N, C-alpha and C positions, 0 to 999 in steps of 0.2 A: 670742716674737713680735717681728717687726721693726717698723720705723717705719711701714711701709705697712699694718700690721694683718694681715699674712700669717704663718701659722705654718709653720715649717720642718717637713719630714716627720719628722725625728728628734725633734721636740718633741711629737709626738702621743702620747697615752696608750697604754698597753698594750692597753686595751680596744678602742680604735679600730684599732690595728694588727691585732688578732685578727679584727676585722670585715673588714678588707681581705683578710686571709688566706683568709677564707671564700669570697671570690669567685674564688680561684685554686685550681688543683689543688695538692695538698700539696707535691709535689716541685717544681712550678713555683715556688711560694713559697720553697722551700728554695734553689733555684738563684739566684733573683733577690735574696733578702735576706741569705742566710747570710754572704756575703763583704763586706757593707757595713760592719758593725762587730760587736763581741762581743755587744752588747745584742740585735740582731736574730737572731743565731745562737742565743743562749740562749732567746729567745722561741719559736723553732722546735723546738729539741732538748730543752730542759729542761722545757717545759710538760707538764702532765698532761691537757690538753684533747684530746678525741677528734678524729681526722682522717679525711678521706675520700680515697680513692685511686682514681683513674681511670687505667687503663693500656691505652691504645688505640694501635694502629699503632706499636709500639715494638719495636726489634730486641732480640735476645738479649743483645748486648753492652751496649746502653744500659740494659737492665733490670738486668744484673749490676752495673753501676756504680751505679745508683740504690739497689739493695739494699745494697751494701756501704757506701755513704755515708750512707744515711738510714734506709731501712725496716728494716734489720737491728736497729736499736736502738729502733725505735718500733712494732713489731708489736702490742704490748699496747695501743696507743692507737688502732688502726684501727677505725673505726665502720662504714664501708661500703667495699666493694671491688668494682670493676668491671674485668673483664679480658676482652679479645676475642681476644688472641693465644694460640693453643693451646700454643705453645712456652713462653710465659711462664706459662701456667697450671700446666704441669708443673714449671717451675723454682721458682715461688714456693711451691708446696705442698711440694715436695721440700726446700726450704730451711727453711721454717717448721717442718716436722715435727721438725726437729732443734734448734729454737730455742724461743723463748718462744711460748706459745699465743696465738692471736688472741682473747684473753679478752673483748674488748669488741665483737667483730664482730657486728653485727646484720643487715646487708644484704650479700648476696653475689650478684653478677650475673656469669655466665660465658657467653660467646658463642663459637661455633665450637669447641665441645668435643666430643671423641669419648668418649662415655660408656663405651664398651666398654673403652677404655684407661685410664679414670680411676676404676675401681671402688674402689680403695683410698682415694681422696680422700674418699669418703663416710664411711669409717671414721674419718677425721680430723675430719670435720664433727660427728660424734656427740660429740666432746669439747668442742665450743664451747658454752658455757652460755647465751649470749645470742643465738645466730643465730635470728632470727625471720622473716626474709625471704630466700627463695632463688629466683632466676630463672635458668633454664638454657635456652640455645639450642644444640641439638645438630644437627650436619650428618650424623651417621652414620645410614645407613639400616639398618633391622632390628636396632636395638640391643636388648639383652636387657632388656625392660621389667620382667620379674619381679624381677630383681635391683635395678633402679632403684627401683621402688616399695618393695620390701622395705627398702632402705637409707633411703629418704626417711622412711618411717614410724617409723624409730628416732630421728630427730632430736628432741631433748628439748624444744626451745623454739620449733619452727617453727610460725608462724601463717599465713604467706602463702607459697604456692608456685605458680610458673608454670613449666610445662614446654612448650617448643616443640621438638617432635621431628619428624624425618622420618617420614612415614606408614609404618607397618609393614605388610608383606604378610600377616602372620599373627600370632597371639598364642598362646603356649603356655598351656594351661589347667591346668597343675599348680598345686597349692595353694601359696601363699606360705609361706616358712619361718617368718615371723613369726606368733606365736600371736595369737589374737583378743584375748587380754587385754592384749596390748602394743599399745595404740592410740596414734594420732598426735594431737597437739594442733592440727593444721591446722584453720583456720577459713575460709580462702579458698583455693580450689583452681582453677587454670586449666590446662586441658590443651589446648594449641593444636595439635592434630593429630587424625587420625582415631582414634577409640576404638571398639572393638567392644562390643556390648551385654554380653556375658559378662565382658569385661575390666572394665567399669564395676562390674558386680556383685561382682567380686573386690576392687575398690578400696574401695568405700563402707563395708564393715564396719570398716575401719581408721581412719575419720575421723568418729567419732560427734559431734564438736564442730563439724562443718562448718556454716557459715552461708551461704556463697556458693559456687556451683558454675558453672563455665563450660566448655563442651566445644565445640571447633570443629566436630566432626562425629561423631555417634553412629550407628554402622552396625550393621545386623542381623547376627547371627552364627548359626552352625549350632547346633542343640541346642535343647531345650525350656527356655524361660525360666520360672522358678518363679513361682507366684502368691502365695506366702507367703514372708516373710523373717524371719530370726532377729535382725535388727538394726533400729534405728530412727534417724531423722535429725530429731529434734525441734527442733533449732536452725536447720535449713535454711530460709531465707526468700527467697533470690534464686537463680534458676536461669536460665541461658542455654544453649540447646542447639540445634544444627542437626541435624535428624533425617534419616537417609538409609536408605531401604528398610526402614522399621520399620512394621509394621501395628498396628492398634488393639489387637488381642488381646495383643500383646506389651507395648505401652506402657501400657495402662490399669492393670493391676495394679501396675506399677512406679510410676506416678504416684500412685495412690490410697493405696498403702501407705507410700511414702517421702517424698512431697511434701505431707504433710498440713498443714503450717503455712506454706506459701508465701505471700509477699506480692507478689513480682514474678516474672513468668514471661515469658521471651522464647523463642519457638519459631519455627523456619523449617525446611523450605521449604514452598512451596505444594503440591508434589507429595505430600509426606508428610502434610500437613494434610488434604488431600482424601482420601487413602487411609485416614486414621483413621476417616472417616465411611463408608468403602466407597462413595463416590460415584463413579459411572462415567458414560460417554457424555456427550452434550451437556447433560444435566441439571445438570452441575456448575456451570454458569454461572447457574443460577436463584438469585436473591437470597434466596428463602425457604430454600433449602438452607443457605446460609451462616448465615442467622439461626438455623436449627434446630441447626446445628453448635455455635454458641456457647451457645445456650440449654440444650440438652439433653445436650451432650457435654462441653464445656470448663468451663463455669461450675460444674456440680455437682461436678466433680472437685476443684476448688480453692475451697473455701468462704471462704478468707481472702485470696484474691488481690485486691490493690488496683490492680495494674498488669499488663496483659497486652499483649504486643507480638507481632504476626504481620505482619512487614513486607510479605510478598508479597501479603497480602490487604488492604492499606491502602485500595485503591481501592474495596473492597467494604464497608468498615466503616461508611461513612456510611449505606448502605442498612440495615445491621444495626441501627444506632442508631434509625432511623426505624421499623423493623419491631418490634423487641423492647425498645428503650430500656433496656439494661442499664447505661448509663453516663451520667455528667453531661456529659462532653465528650470529644472525640476529637482527638488530635494527629495529626501527619503519619504517625507510625509506631506510636503507642502508644494503646491503648484503656484509659483510666483508669476504673476501676469502684469505686464505693463498696461497702464490705463489706455494708452493710444491703441494698442493691439486689441484690447478688450472692446473698445468702441468700434473698431473695424470689424470684429467678429459680429457685433450686435447689428451692424448696418447691412450685413450680407443678406 
């Protein structure tokens, strides 16, 4: 410390230096500090602390330099990996496969990936013992979802999975090659694209531990939807779905059998909600029909729901509250209901 009470940067403790590193991308920190002196270089290269890697807008040449100088010797320390360049995605996994495994990798986010060209990389992910979060944004239209799902369900430690795919024009209905006794540990699943009803029925048996499910758009599909299911989702408590062209006869057995323990339910759109009640003509604007919809259709189906959101009907919810009083309060988009009152409405 000098006479003015100011500490030189070189005099800071290792713990403080590591906190500074946390505010920088790992390779940025390497470029900035590694050439200052041997101490800083050793802090970056000899440490056993986990590192986070963000590779965005980087050229092939730059990545190859980064890899040879730093990442090649520190793949075992990588905790999270974010990549948006498809060329780099291919390069990094091609390089790592012949090197040390990403044994500490917990979070992997891939953007602009062509899943049809990266099927082998899923086989590599199966070898990662700690990969618990996987986020994929794919630009490829009509990718083979059967293979993607089949590969995903084999990841041994995956808890959170988000798939943002281009909407597929069709879905092949053949059975997955994965056996039902090979189930996924996924607890939070987000599918940010259009999903067909039968497609969802193919997916759910493989995720019995599912707690949260979010689907951008659930679309009716051809064929008869079963009314009985050979699997259960006892842990599922949160569901967010936008329904498209699905009638009540299709959706009711699905909800009553698989959504038994729901606590939070978010459904849209208004066209589908009204079709659930088979409400037609100008009568759909009658407040009493909305009240009847909640009291006799929605509430009995979900005896444990404590929060229900139907954003397209929010202007009508105030009237429902006054007519049936199933809730203590109403927010802008959410109807919050106490479980006891819910059961009371169900028993009427």
